[in-house]
N, C-alpha and C positions, 0 to 999 in steps of 0.2 A: 543436552538437551534445548537448555536454551539459546546458548549460540548456534547452534544451526536452524533452529526457528529463525531467530534473526535475519541469519545471513541468506537462508530460503526467501524472506519477507522480502530485502533488500536486492535481491534480484530482481523478485517481482515487482520493484519497483522501478527498477532498470527498464526494468523488459517493459511494463507501461508507460514508462516514461520516451521511449525509442518512438511506442505505438504513437502515443500521445504527437512526438514531431512530424509523423506519418501524417496525422490529422492536422497540424498546422501545416503542412504541404499539402493537403488535398488528395492525399492519394485513400483516406479514410475520413468514412466519415467523423467529423470532431463531436460529435453531440453522442458518440459512442466512448470515444478515445476519453474523454475529460473523467466522466465518472468512475471509467477504471482505477484511472489516475489517484482520484483522489480517496475511491475505497482500497486500495493499496496502501495508500499514506495509512489511512484512518485505524488499519487492521493492525500496523505496524506499529503507530500508537497507541493503539488500545492493549497489543498484548506487555507492551514495554513498561506502560502504566496498572497494566492489571495484576495488583500484590495483594496481597492477605491485609485485609484492613480491619480493626478492631471495629465491632458495631456495636458494642456496649456490651450490657449484661441483661 
């Protein structure tokens, strides 16, 4: 299941990257496309780093 989620998130990053390229070309607002790319990268990194951590007794 973890591989499927990471694959979906990588596809989301590619889609938002292409959307951000459209923003750089002036086809869509850049202030909308840049935060979407940031959020996609943040969610992927958060999901990869989220693990069971020892919090003490």
